[in-house]
C-alpha positions in Angstrom: -1.6 23.6 21.6 1.2 22.1 23.6 4.7 22.8 22.2 6.1 19.7 20.6 9.4 20.1 22.5 7.6 18.9 25.6 6.7 15.5 24.0 8.9 12.7 25.0 11.1 11.3 22.2 10.7 7.9 23.9 7.0 8.1 23.5 7.3 9.1 19.8 9.7 6.3 19.1 7.4 3.8 20.8 4.4 5.0 18.7 6.3 4.9 15.5 7.5 1.4 16.2 4.0 0.2 16.8 2.9 2.0 13.6 5.7 0.3 11.6 4.7 -3.1 12.8 1.0 -2.6 12.3 0.0 -2.3 15.9 -2.4 0.6 15.2 -4.8 -0.3 18.0 -2.0 0.0 20.6 -1.3 3.5 19.3 -4.9 4.5 19.7 -5.2 3.1 23.2 -2.0 4.7 24.3 -2.8 8.2 22.9 -6.3 8.2 24.2 -5.1 7.4 27.7 -2.8 10.5 27.7 -4.3 13.8 28.7 -1.7 15.7 26.8 -2.8 14.3 23.4 -5.7 16.8 23.1 -3.2 19.7 23.5 -0.5 18.4 21.1 -0.6 18.9 17.4 1.9 16.1 16.9 0.1 13.5 19.1 -3.3 14.5 17.5 -1.8 13.7 14.1 -0.4 10.4 15.2 -3.7 9.4 16.7 -5.5 10.3 13.5 -2.9 8.3 11.5 -3.7 5.2 13.6 -7.4 5.7 13.4 -7.1 5.9 9.6 -5.3 2.6 9.6 -8.1 1.1 11.6 -10.7 2.3 9.0 -12.1 4.9 11.5 -12.0 7.6 8.9 -14.7 10.0 10.3 -13.1 10.1 13.8 -9.7 10.7 12.2 -11.0 13.5 10.0 -12.6 15.2 13.0 -9.3 15.2 14.9 -7.4 16.5 11.9 -9.9 19.3 11.3 -9.4 20.4 14.9 -5.8 21.3 14.1 -6.3 22.5 10.5 -4.6 25.9 11.2 -1.4 24.2 12.1 -1.6 21.7 9.3 -1.8 24.0 6.3 1.9 23.7 5.5 2.4 20.2 6.9 2.6 17.5 4.1 1.7 14.7 6.6 -1.4 16.5 7.8 -2.5 17.1 4.2 -2.0 13.4 3.3 -3.9 12.2 6.3 -6.9 14.5 5.6 -6.9 13.3 2.0 -6.6 9.7 3.1 -9.6 10.0 5.5 -11.7 11.7 2.7 -10.7 9.2 0.0 -12.0 6.2 2.1 -15.3 7.8 3.1 -18.1 6.9 0.7 -18.8 9.6 -1.9 -16.0 11.9 -0.8 -13.1 10.7 -2.9 -12.9 13.8 -5.1 -12.6 16.0 -2.0 -9.3 14.2 -1.3 -7.6 15.4 -4.5 -6.5 18.9 -3.4 -5.1 17.5 -0.1 -3.0 14.9 -1.9 -1.8 17.5 -4.4 -0.8 19.9 -1.6 1.0 17.1 0.2 3.1 16.4 -3.0 3.7 20.1 -3.5 5.0 20.2 0.1 7.5 17.4 -0.7 5.6 14.2 -0.1 7.5 11.6 -2.1 5.7 8.5 -0.9 4.3 6.3 -3.7 1.1 5.7 -1.8 0.3 9.5 -2.1 0.6 9.4 -5.9 -1.3 6.1 -6.0 -4.3 7.6 -4.0 -4.2 10.8 -6.0 -4.4 8.8 -9.2 -7.3 6.8 -7.9 -9.1 9.8 -6.5 -8.9 11.5 -10.0 -10.5 8.4 -11.5 -13.8 9.4 -9.7 -13.9 12.6 -11.7 -16.4 12.5 -14.6 -15.0 12.9 -18.1 -16.8 16.2 -18.5 -16.0 17.6 -15.1 -14.5 21.1 -15.1 -12.3 20.1 -12.3 -10.9 17.1 -14.2 -7.5 18.7 -15.0 -5.5 15.5 -15.7 -3.9 16.7 -18.9 -0.4 16.6 -17.6 2.3 17.7 -20.1 3.4 14.8 -22.3 6.7 13.5 -21.1 9.1 11.9 -23.6 12.8 10.9 -23.2 15.5 8.6 -24.4 16.2 6.2 -21.5 19.7 6.2 -20.1 19.1 3.6 -17.4 16.7 0.9 -16.4 15.2 -0.5 -13.2 13.2 -3.6 -12.4 11.1 -4.2 -9.3 10.6 -7.8 -8.6 7.6 -8.4 -6.4 7.5 -11.5 -4.2 3.8 -11.5 -4.6 1.3 -13.8 -6.2 -0.6 -11.1 -8.0 -2.9 -11.5 -11.0 -2.0 -9.1 -13.9 -4.8 -6.8 -13.0 -3.5 -6.4 -9.4 0.1 -5.9 -10.7 -1.2 -3.3 -13.1 -2.6 -1.3 -10.2 0.9 -0.9 -8.8 2.3 -0.2 -12.3 -0.1 2.6 -13.0 0.6 4.4 -9.7 4.4 4.0 -10.2 4.1 5.3 -13.8 2.1 8.3 -12.6 4.7 9.2 -10.0 7.7 8.7 -12.3 6.2 10.8 -15.1 5.1 13.6 -12.7 8.6 13.8 -11.2 10.1 13.4 -14.7 12.3 10.5 -13.6 11.0 8.1 -16.2 8.1 5.7 -16.8 7.0 2.1 -16.4 7.7 0.3 -19.7 6.1 -3.1 -19.0 5.7 -5.9 -16.6 4.9 -9.6 -16.2 3.7 -12.3 -13.9 5.5 -15.6 -13.5 3.2 -18.6 -13.5 4.1 -21.9 -11.8 3.5 -25.4 -13.2 0.1 -25.6 -11.6 -1.0 -22.3 -13.0 -0.5 -20.4 -9.8 1.2 -17.0 -9.9 4.7 -17.0 -8.3 6.1 -13.5 -8.6 5.8 -10.3 -10.7 8.2 -8.0 -12.4 7.7 -4.3 -13.2 10.1 -2.7 -15.7 11.1 1.0 -15.7 12.8 3.3 -18.2 14.8 6.1 -16.6 16.1 9.5 -17.8 19.5 9.2 -16.1 22.2 6.9 -14.6 23.5 8.6 -11.5 23.9 8.5 -7.7 20.9 10.8 -7.4 18.6 8.6 -9.5 19.7 5.5 -7.6 18.9 7.2 -4.3 15.5 8.4 -5.6 14.6 4.9 -6.7 15.7 3.3 -3.4 13.5 5.8 -1.5 10.5 5.2 -3.8 10.9 1.4 -3.8 11.4 0.9 -0.1 8.2 2.8 0.6 6.1 0.7 -1.6 3.5 -1.4 0.2 4.8 -4.7 -1.1 5.8 -8.1 0.4 9.1 -8.8 2.1 11.5 -10.7 -0.2 10.8 -8.2 -3.1 13.8 -6.3 -4.6 14.8 -3.4 -6.8 17.4 -3.6 -9.5 19.0 -0.5 -11.2 21.5 -0.5 -14.0 22.8 1.6 -16.9 21.5 1.3 -20.5 25.1 0.8 -21.8 26.5 -2.4 -20.2 30.0 -1.1 -20.9 29.5 1.8 -18.5 31.3 1.4 -15.2 28.6 -0.1 -13.0 29.3 2.2 -10.1 25.6 3.0 -9.4 24.2 -0.5 -10.1 22.1 -1.7 -7.2 20.1 -4.7 -6.1 18.2 -3.6 -3.1 15.9 -5.6 -0.9 12.4 -4.0 -0.4 9.1 -4.9 1.1 7.7 -5.4 4.6 4.3 -7.0 4.1 3.7 -10.6 5.2 2.0 -13.0 2.8 -0.7 -15.4 3.8 -2.3 -18.0 1.4 -5.7 -19.7 2.0 -6.0 -22.8 -0.2 -9.4 -24.4 -1.0 -9.7 -27.9 -2.5 -12.2 -27.6 -5.3 -13.1 -31.3 -4.8 -14.3 -30.5 -1.4 -16.6 -27.8 -2.8 -18.0 -30.3 -5.3 -18.5 -33.0 -2.6 -20.3 -30.7 -0.2 -22.1 -28.8 -3.1 -20.8 -25.5 -2.1 -21.5 -22.6 -4.5 -18.7 -20.3 -5.8 -20.6 -17.4 -4.2 -19.8 -18.8 -0.8 -16.1 -18.7 -1.6 -16.4 -15.1 -2.7 -18.1 -14.3 0.6 -15.2 -15.9 2.4 -12.7 -13.9 0.4 -14.5 -10.6 1.2 -14.8 -11.4 4.8 -11.1 -12.2 5.1 -10.3 -8.8 3.5 -12.4 -7.1 6.1 -10.8 -9.0 9.0 -7.2 -8.5 7.8 -7.8 -4.9 6.5 -8.4 -3.8 10.1 -4.7 -4.2 10.7 -3.6 -1.5 8.2 -2.2 -2.0 4.7 -3.6 -5.0 2.9 -3.2 -6.2 -0.7 -5.4 -9.2 -1.7 -5.3 -11.4 -4.8 -6.4 -14.9 -5.9 -6.0 -17.6 -8.4 -7.9 -20.7 -9.5 -7.2 -24.0 -11.3 -9.1 -27.2 -11.6 -7.8 -28.5 -8.3 -7.8 -25.5 -6.0 -8.8 -21.9 -5.4 -6.1 -19.8 -3.7 -6.7 -16.6 -1.8 -3.7 -14.4 -1.2 -3.4 -11.6 1.4 -0.4 -9.4 2.0 -0.6 -7.3 5.2 1.2 -5.7 8.1 2.0 -7.5 11.3 3.7 -10.9 11.7 2.3 -14.0 10.1 1.2 -15.7 13.4 -0.8 -12.6 14.3 -2.6 -12.5 11.0 -3.2 -16.3 11.2 -4.7 -16.0 14.7 -6.9 -13.1 13.4 -8.6 -15.3 10.8 -8.5 -18.8 12.5 -11.7 -18.4 14.6 -13.6 -17.2 11.5 -12.3 -20.0 9.3 -13.3 -22.7 11.9 -16.9 -21.6 11.8 -17.1 -21.1 8.0 -18.4 -23.8 5.7 -15.5 -23.3 3.3 -12.9 -22.1 5.7 -13.0 -25.1 8.0 -11.7 -27.3 5.1 -9.0 -24.9 3.8 -5.2 -24.9 4.3 -3.4 -21.7 5.4 0.3 -21.2 4.6 2.8 -18.4 4.8 3.8 -17.2 1.3 6.0 -14.2 2.1 
């Protein structure tokens, strides 16, 4: 393997910039064009990361296994192997030890705890390996936090984020999720969500822990974190209101009257929804949701990349789709 000191920092910065903006295909094309990639542990890992984000899990896993000796004590390598396995049909349970090892090595990203929790849900109730009986964690809260999500999520989708946050907070003994809610507009459409958190302490360290956790959540831009003491008379030196989120929101609105007039079945709308998930999911992180009232069905997608890019990805498909050709697409975050 090539020593990493020989890898250009300019190249690494460019690859990370593409990764952060969802340009995963660019990363793959660049790294596959470089002969040094096959001799570099770092570049092999970055190529596998991009392949995972493009849903090419088997290829990513093969690359990661080729550098397994170097990756044993690398939390990023452990996470990426777990990620590949988790998204391969029938191999979710195999991902558990890799996510656990990544956390043991210091991985503090919420997505790792989220995937570990989901992977454990595939364990059967009577499985000998189902060791989910973590020690009960009780405390008297000394501070509170609230995460406001600029996302139109139904309660079940919000609960998915709540569960993974609660799991992480309890394992790290920082606190727990104490509740949440979804704000509904006059037309019955979700407008935003709140997640409430109880915390064990009010301190600079806890504030910094929360900021790190919150800014690494895969949520929409325009979201925010609030942190404050239990006692309002305490000097608010650590209080914070911090902007978080990097995903862009795109809404697809379908007029139900059009569906009636053209005798279009609801199943056709479901097929449209699933097709859009597949198209947009090829760009990396994606959180879908939906809502319905008597006048419209709204499909929501929160993903990486800029809005115009995501819009251009789905426009050709919508134009040729019996439902999509009559829908309205707007930016919602």
